[in-house]
C-alpha positions in Angstrom: -20.3 9.9 -2.4 -18.8 9.9 1.1 -15.1 10.1 1.8 -13.0 7.1 0.9 -12.6 4.8 3.9 -9.3 3.4 5.1 -9.3 1.3 8.3 -6.9 -1.0 10.0 -9.9 -3.0 11.3 -13.6 -3.5 10.6 -16.2 -0.7 10.3 -19.7 -0.3 11.7 -21.3 0.4 8.3 -22.8 -2.4 6.1 -20.6 -3.3 3.2 -19.9 -5.9 0.5 -16.4 -7.3 0.2 -15.0 -6.8 -3.3 -11.6 -8.3 -3.3 -8.2 -8.5 -1.7 -5.9 -5.7 -2.7 -2.1 -5.3 -2.4 0.3 -2.5 -3.4 3.9 -1.6 -2.6 6.4 1.2 -2.6 10.1 0.7 -2.8 13.4 2.5 -3.5 16.5 3.9 -1.8 16.0 6.0 1.3 13.5 5.2 4.0 10.5 3.0 4.4 7.6 4.8 2.7 4.4 3.7 4.4 2.5 6.7 3.1 3.6 5.9 -0.5 2.5 2.3 -0.2 -0.9 3.4 1.2 -1.3 6.0 -1.5 -0.7 3.3 -4.1 -3.2 1.0 -2.4 -5.9 3.7 -2.2 -5.3 4.8 -5.8 -5.8 1.3 -7.2 -8.9 0.7 -5.0 -10.5 3.9 -6.2 -9.8 2.9 -9.8 -11.5 -0.4 -9.1 -14.7 1.3 -7.9 -14.2 0.6 -4.2 -15.6 2.9 -1.5 -12.8 1.9 1.0 -10.2 -0.5 2.1 -10.5 -2.2 5.5 -8.2 -4.5 7.5 -5.1 -2.6 6.1 -1.8 -4.1 7.1 1.9 -3.4 6.2 5.0 -5.4 5.9 8.5 -4.1 5.3 11.8 -5.4 4.1 15.2 -4.1 3.1 18.1 -5.4 1.0 21.7 -4.3 0.7 23.3 -4.3 -2.7 25.7 -2.5 -4.9 25.3 -0.2 -7.9 27.9 1.4 -10.2 28.5 5.1 -9.7 31.2 6.6 -11.9 32.6 3.1 -12.6 32.9 2.3 -8.9 30.7 0.0 -6.8 28.6 1.8 -4.2 26.7 0.1 -1.4 23.0 0.9 -1.3 20.1 -0.1 0.8 16.7 -0.6 -0.9 13.6 -0.4 1.2 10.2 -1.9 0.3 6.9 -1.5 2.0 4.0 -3.8 1.0 0.4 -2.8 2.0 -2.7 -5.0 1.7 -6.3 -5.0 2.7 -9.9 -5.8 1.6 -11.7 -3.5 -0.9 -15.3 -2.8 0.0 -18.4 -1.3 -1.5 -20.8 0.4 1.0 -24.4 -0.7 0.9 -27.1 2.0 0.9 
């Protein structure tokens, strides 16, 4: 099998569209685009896809509080959502 394909657009090879796929990565710290992409690719591989095309990202953040040693601490939570189309290459 060839390498797994990840593309932000279309590809020149003949393929069959399998399904839309979405994944996310969230937590304190920074926006984790690589983590969201890794989750997307892992799920696509488990689903038997040869690649994901038309990959896009969206991000959001929220400010909240959490208890640390019985005191409120302000935190920022970051989320990156990735989505695309799973494909199967035609021979």
